[in-house]
C-alpha positions in Angstrom: 0.0 0.0 0.0 1.3 3.4 -0.8 2.4 5.6 2.0 1.6 9.3 1.7 3.2 12.2 3.5 2.0 15.8 3.6 4.7 18.4 3.5 5.7 19.9 5.9 6.1 16.8 8.1 8.0 16.7 11.3 11.7 16.1 11.0 11.5 13.1 13.4 8.8 11.5 11.2 10.8 12.1 8.0 14.0 10.7 9.5 12.1 7.6 10.7 11.0 7.0 7.1 14.5 7.5 5.8 15.9 5.2 8.5 13.4 2.5 7.7 14.1 2.7 4.0 17.8 2.4 4.6 17.5 -0.3 7.2 19.2 -2.9 5.0 22.1 -0.6 4.3 24.7 -1.2 7.0 27.2 1.5 7.8 30.1 1.0 5.4 33.8 1.6 6.2 35.6 4.3 4.3 37.2 2.0 1.8 37.6 2.5 -2.0 34.9 -0.1 -2.9 31.7 0.3 -4.7 28.7 1.0 -2.6 25.2 -0.4 -3.0 23.0 1.9 -5.0 20.3 3.9 -3.2 16.9 2.3 -2.9 14.9 3.4 -5.9 12.1 2.5 -8.3 8.6 1.6 -7.3 9.0 2.1 -3.5 5.3 2.8 -3.1 6.2 6.0 -1.1 4.9 9.4 -2.1 4.9 12.9 -0.7 2.4 15.7 -1.2 4.0 18.6 -3.0 2.2 21.6 -4.5 -1.1 19.8 -4.2 0.1 16.7 -5.9 1.2 13.3 -4.7 4.7 12.7 -6.2 6.8 9.5 -5.9 9.9 9.2 -3.7 12.3 8.1 -6.5 15.4 7.6 -4.4 16.2 7.2 -0.7 20.0 7.8 -0.5 22.7 8.5 2.0 24.0 11.3 -0.4 22.4 13.2 -3.2 24.5 15.4 -5.5 22.9 18.0 -7.6 25.0 18.7 -10.7 27.2 16.3 -12.7 29.9 18.6 -13.7 33.6 18.2 -12.8 33.1 18.8 -9.1 29.7 17.0 -8.8 30.8 13.8 -10.5 34.0 13.7 -8.3 31.8 14.2 -5.2 29.4 11.5 -6.2 32.1 9.0 -7.0 34.1 9.8 -3.9 31.0 9.4 -1.7 30.0 6.1 -3.2 33.5 4.7 -3.0 33.5 5.7 0.7 30.4 3.6 1.3 27.5 5.9 0.8 24.4 5.0 -1.3 24.7 8.0 -3.7 22.5 9.5 -6.4 23.7 12.1 -8.9 21.3 14.5 -10.6 22.3 15.8 -14.0 20.2 18.1 -16.3 22.0 17.0 -19.5 22.7 13.5 -20.8 26.5 13.6 -20.2 28.6 14.1 -17.1 31.4 16.6 -17.1 29.5 19.8 -17.3 31.5 22.5 -19.1 34.2 20.0 -19.9 31.9 18.0 -22.1 28.6 19.9 -22.6 30.3 23.3 -22.6 33.3 22.5 -24.9 35.8 23.8 -22.2 38.5 21.3 -23.2 41.7 22.8 -21.7 42.3 21.0 -18.4 44.2 23.9 -17.0 46.9 22.9 -14.4 46.6 24.5 -11.0 50.3 25.2 -11.2 50.9 24.2 -7.6 53.3 21.5 -6.7 51.5 18.4 -5.4 48.1 19.7 -6.4 46.8 16.5 -8.0 44.6 14.5 -5.7 43.7 10.8 -6.2 40.7 11.5 -8.3 42.5 13.8 -10.8 45.3 11.3 -11.1 42.9 8.5 -11.7 41.1 10.5 -14.4 44.3 11.2 -16.3 45.2 7.5 -16.2 41.8 6.3 -17.3 41.8 8.8 -20.2 45.2 7.4 -21.2 43.8 3.9 -21.2 41.2 5.1 -23.7 43.9 6.4 -26.0 43.8 10.1 -24.9 47.1 11.3 -23.6 46.2 14.5 -21.8 49.8 15.6 -21.1 51.6 17.2 -24.1 55.1 16.6 -22.6 56.0 20.3 -22.8 53.5 22.3 -20.8 51.5 21.5 -17.6 48.2 22.0 -19.4 45.9 19.0 -20.0 44.0 18.3 -23.2 40.6 16.8 -23.0 38.6 14.8 -25.5 34.9 15.5 -24.5 33.4 12.3 -25.8 36.0 10.1 -24.1 35.7 12.2 -20.9 31.9 11.6 -20.7 32.5 7.8 -21.2 35.2 7.8 -18.5 32.9 9.6 -16.0 30.1 7.1 -16.7 32.6 4.3 -16.0 33.7 5.9 -12.7 30.1 6.2 -11.6 29.2 2.6 -12.6 32.3 1.2 -10.9 31.6 3.1 -7.7 27.9 2.3 -7.6 26.5 5.8 -8.2 23.0 6.0 -9.5 22.7 8.7 -12.2 19.5 10.5 -13.0 20.0 12.1 -16.4 17.8 14.7 -18.0 16.6 15.7 -14.5 16.3 19.2 -13.2 16.3 20.4 -9.6 13.0 22.1 -8.7 12.8 22.7 -4.9 14.3 21.9 -1.5 12.1 20.7 1.3 13.6 21.8 4.6 12.8 21.6 8.3 14.9 23.8 10.6 18.6 23.5 9.7 18.2 20.5 7.4 17.2 19.6 3.9 14.9 16.6 4.2 14.2 16.1 0.5 14.5 17.7 -2.9 12.0 17.8 -5.7 13.2 17.2 -9.3 11.6 17.3 -12.7 12.2 14.0 -14.6 11.0 12.7 -17.9 8.1 11.1 -16.0 7.2 14.3 -14.1 7.9 15.5 -10.6 9.6 13.2 -8.1 11.3 13.5 -4.7 14.7 12.3 -3.5 15.5 11.9 0.2 19.1 11.8 1.6 21.1 12.2 4.7 23.5 14.7 3.0 23.0 16.9 0.0 25.9 18.3 -2.2 25.2 21.3 -4.3 27.5 21.1 -7.4 25.1 23.0 -9.7 27.6 25.7 -10.4 24.9 28.2 -9.5 24.3 27.3 -5.8 20.7 26.7 -6.7 20.1 24.1 -4.0 21.9 26.2 -1.4 20.0 29.4 -2.3 16.7 27.6 -2.4 17.4 26.2 1.1 18.0 29.7 2.4 21.8 29.9 2.4 23.1 33.5 1.8 24.7 34.0 -1.5 26.1 36.7 -3.7 26.7 37.2 -7.4 29.0 39.2 -9.6 31.8 41.5 -8.8 31.3 43.3 -5.5 32.2 46.7 -7.1 29.9 46.4 -10.2 27.5 43.6 -9.6 28.4 42.1 -13.0 29.4 38.5 -13.6 32.4 37.5 -15.6 31.5 37.4 -19.3 29.8 34.3 -20.7 31.3 32.4 -23.6 29.5 30.3 -26.3 32.1 27.8 -27.2 32.1 25.6 -30.3 34.1 23.2 -32.4 35.4 23.7 -35.9 36.2 20.6 -38.0 37.9 20.2 -41.4 41.0 22.3 -40.4 44.5 21.7 -41.8 46.2 22.0 -38.4 49.7 21.7 -39.9 49.0 24.6 -42.2 47.6 26.7 -39.3 50.8 26.0 -37.4 53.0 26.8 -40.3 51.2 30.2 -40.8 50.8 31.3 -37.2 54.0 30.0 -35.6 56.1 30.0 -38.7 55.2 32.9 -41.0 53.8 35.2 -38.3 56.5 34.1 -35.8 54.1 33.5 -32.9 56.2 32.0 -30.1 54.0 32.0 -26.9 52.5 28.6 -27.7 55.3 26.2 -26.8 53.7 23.0 -28.3 53.3 21.8 -31.8 50.5 19.6 -33.4 48.7 17.5 -32.4 48.9 19.7 -29.3 48.4 23.2 -30.5 46.7 26.5 -29.6 46.0 29.8 -31.3 44.8 32.9 -29.5 44.6 36.6 -29.2 43.2 38.9 -26.6 43.2 42.6 -27.3 44.1 45.1 -24.5 46.2 42.7 -22.4 49.9 42.9 -21.6 50.5 39.8 -23.7 50.7 40.8 -27.4 49.5 38.2 -29.8 50.4 38.0 -33.5 46.8 37.4 -34.5 45.6 40.7 -33.0 46.4 42.5 -36.3 44.7 39.7 -38.2 41.5 40.1 -36.2 41.6 43.9 -36.3 41.6 43.7 -40.1 38.2 42.0 -39.8 36.9 44.9 -37.8 38.3 47.4 -40.3 36.7 45.5 -43.2 33.3 45.2 -41.4 33.4 41.4 -41.3 33.8 41.4 -37.5 32.5 43.7 -34.8 35.0 45.0 -32.2 33.4 42.7 -29.5 33.8 39.7 -31.8 37.4 40.4 -32.4 38.5 41.3 -28.9 39.0 37.6 -27.8 39.7 34.5 -29.9 41.2 31.2 -28.8 41.3 27.7 -30.3 42.7 24.4 -29.0 43.3 21.2 -30.9 41.3 18.2 -29.6 43.3 15.1 -29.1 41.6 12.1 -30.9 39.6 14.4 -33.2 41.9 15.1 -36.2 41.5 18.4 -37.9 39.3 19.8 -35.1 39.7 22.8 -32.8 37.7 23.8 -29.7 37.0 27.5 -29.9 37.0 29.5 -26.6 34.9 32.2 -28.1 32.9 34.2 -28.7 33.0 36.0 -25.4 29.7 37.7 -24.9 29.5 41.4 -23.9 29.0 42.0 -20.1 25.5 43.2 -20.7 24.5 39.5 -20.8 24.2 38.0 -17.3 24.9 34.5 -16.0 22.3 35.1 -13.3 19.4 36.7 -15.1 17.4 34.1 -17.0 16.1 36.5 -19.6 19.5 38.1 -20.2 21.1 34.6 -20.4 18.6 33.5 -23.0 19.1 36.6 -25.1 22.8 35.9 -24.8 22.5 32.5 -26.4 21.0 34.0 -29.6 23.4 36.9 -29.6 26.4 34.6 -29.1 25.3 32.2 -31.9 25.5 35.2 -34.3 28.9 36.1 -33.0 30.0 32.6 -33.4 29.0 32.5 -37.1 30.8 35.8 -37.8 34.0 34.6 -36.2 33.9 31.3 -38.1 33.1 32.9 -41.4 36.1 35.3 -41.0 38.5 32.5 -40.1 37.1 30.4 -43.0 37.7 33.1 -45.5 41.1 34.4 -44.3 43.1 32.2 -41.9 45.3 29.7 -43.8 44.3 26.1 -42.9 40.6 27.0 -42.5 39.7 26.9 -46.2 37.7 23.6 -45.9 36.6 24.1 -42.3 33.0 23.9 -40.9 31.3 24.2 -37.6 31.1 20.7 -36.3 29.5 21.3 -32.9 28.0 24.0 -30.7 28.2 23.8 -26.9 24.9 22.9 -25.2 25.4 25.3 -22.4 27.0 28.8 -22.2 30.3 29.0 -20.5 29.6 30.7 -17.2 32.9 31.5 -15.4 31.0 32.8 -12.3 27.4 33.2 -11.2 26.4 32.8 -7.6 28.7 32.1 -4.6 27.6 31.1 -1.1 28.6 32.8 2.1 30.0 29.9 4.1 31.8 29.4 7.4 35.0 30.8 5.8 35.0 33.4 3.0 38.1 33.3 0.8 39.4 36.6 -0.4 42.0 38.0 -2.7 44.4 38.4 0.2 44.4 34.6 0.6 45.8 34.4 -2.9 48.6 36.9 -2.4 49.4 35.8 1.1 49.4 32.1 0.0 47.1 31.2 2.9 47.4 27.8 4.5 44.6 26.1 6.5 44.6 23.0 8.8 41.3 21.9 7.2 42.5 22.5 3.6 40.9 20.2 0.9 42.9 21.4 -2.1 45.7 23.8 -3.3 46.1 25.9 -6.4 48.3 28.6 -7.8 46.2 29.4 -10.9 46.4 33.1 -11.5 43.4 35.5 -10.9 41.6 35.2 -14.2 38.7 37.6 -13.9 37.8 38.4 -17.5 36.7 42.0 -17.9 38.0 43.0 -14.5 41.5 41.8 -13.4 44.1 39.4 -14.8 46.6 39.1 -11.9 50.3 38.3 -11.8 51.2 34.7 -11.1 52.4 33.5 -7.7 56.1 32.8 -7.3 57.3 29.4 -8.6 56.4 26.8 -6.0 53.9 29.0 -4.3 50.2 28.3 -3.8 47.3 28.9 -1.5 44.9 26.4 0.0 41.1 26.1 0.1 39.6 25.3 3.5 36.7 22.8 4.1 34.9 25.6 5.9 34.3 27.3 2.5 32.2 24.3 1.5 29.7 24.4 4.5 27.3 26.8 6.0 25.9 27.5 9.4 22.4 27.7 8.0 22.0 24.1 6.7 23.8 21.4 8.6 23.5 18.6 6.0 24.6 20.6 2.9 28.0 20.8 1.2 28.6 23.2 -1.7 31.4 22.4 -4.2 32.8 23.7 -7.4 32.8 27.3 -8.5 30.1 28.3 -6.0 32.0 27.8 -2.8 32.4 30.7 -0.3 34.8 33.1 -2.0 34.9 36.6 -3.3 34.6 37.4 -7.0 38.3 37.9 -7.5 39.4 34.9 -5.5 36.9 32.7 -7.3 38.5 33.7 -10.6 41.5 31.7 -9.5 40.0 28.6 -8.0 37.3 28.0 -10.6 39.4 25.7 -13.0 38.3 22.1 -13.5 41.1 20.2 -11.7 40.7 22.3 -8.6 36.9 21.9 -8.7 37.4 18.2 -9.0 39.6 18.0 -5.9 37.1 20.1 -3.9 34.3 17.7 -5.0 36.4 14.7 -4.1 36.8 16.0 -0.6 33.1 16.8 -0.2 32.2 13.1 -0.9 34.7 11.9 1.6 33.4 14.3 4.2 29.8 13.2 3.6 30.8 9.6 4.3 32.8 10.6 7.4 29.9 12.6 8.8 27.5 9.6 8.4 29.9 7.2 10.0 30.5 9.6 12.9 26.9 10.5 13.3 27.5 14.2 12.9 26.3 16.8 10.4 28.6 17.7 7.5 28.9 21.3 8.7 30.4 20.0 12.0 33.1 17.9 10.3 36.7 18.8 11.2 38.5 17.8 8.0 41.8 17.8 9.7 40.6 15.3 12.2 39.7 12.7 9.5 42.6 10.1 9.4 45.2 11.1 6.8 44.9 7.8 4.9 41.2 8.7 4.3 41.6 12.3 3.2 42.2 13.2 -0.4 44.4 16.1 0.6 46.4 16.8 3.7 47.8 20.3 4.5 51.4 20.4 5.4 51.3 24.0 6.5 
């Protein structure tokens, strides 16, 4: 017989339901073994939401919202640590911007010892699939998006993560300082998911904000987000001819690699002067490009996709916001026009692009920054310059402050880095919530440094471990002292 619950229900009643559902799931040790998947399917349980009875689709120990670089790492880490884990993803591929957004450079954090177990495993698995991410010259990694999505599926399958694709977060059901359940929109309609711990890896802090966690957006001085990008891929390129022209005939020497690992770029108005600036300016002078289309252009070869480059452009004007749904939607159409103009100009005039064509558009805009929570610790620019260390650090990075449109900072000294504390992932308001990825508690300028994919992965990896530790210790995740977890269990240990 179906059980029905009216929301709001008491916290005690809801936790009794969750405990009964999970009765067959014994507390698992923190070992790198696959966990049993969360109870799911036709459980017969429903809750009343917005005047409708909706099914409880999963009853999990841990629910992760967002399958991007950080969310997938969090889900895999939690499941490997013994938690029944479900991962919610609005697309049909994991990896977020690294797959759906065509953000293919795997930028190295530039800090010694920055790779955590998850990022090391990722590079090795990509290698086993024929994609060598390391070019042997730089520290930059090179991603193949289709292989990456396959690898992340494999990671989740091996760990026992249950993935809900094409599923969108709708609402959070809270009582006091806890999230009891979330409501999601699936292909079958609305459904609910209960969990002991929730991890917000949405990139927009949507779960945290809905649950009442304070958040901010944009630059504190202007209120504007970093500019959005609408990335795409171009196929049919003669890469060797491009290399011969740009690095040979033009004498561009900032790119230290050669095909198949090769990059072209220009960014007007920066200290770095690029040989292709004059080339793009000619397009403005001829009327083939607008000034905003020519201001920034970058392309990377894609390993395993011969004759193809991933274009890190166009960069949309700052009038289009990553946090305004109407503005964001207008930006999609505007960016697509910019994309076509840039492609057509390259096709007409850049040697090697004579037979090129647009082979793929990103299925999400590249948002460098949107919302950021206010957590127990707020990282600021001084933490970057002072190379702050924390006993509860979960990751380290030395990536420069890369705030497009506002500030491009100098790099830290060789061997320097700052750390990211666990307290920037948790809040006082909601005790069973972790926030990971680009939305952790940090200022606009500091976030511009920590937002790159490897760092976000390491943060997510730590979040999954902390969620498992909290369950085993019987404490909320916002009370976890990361530095008190045994070193052999932690993904990162600060050495001061």
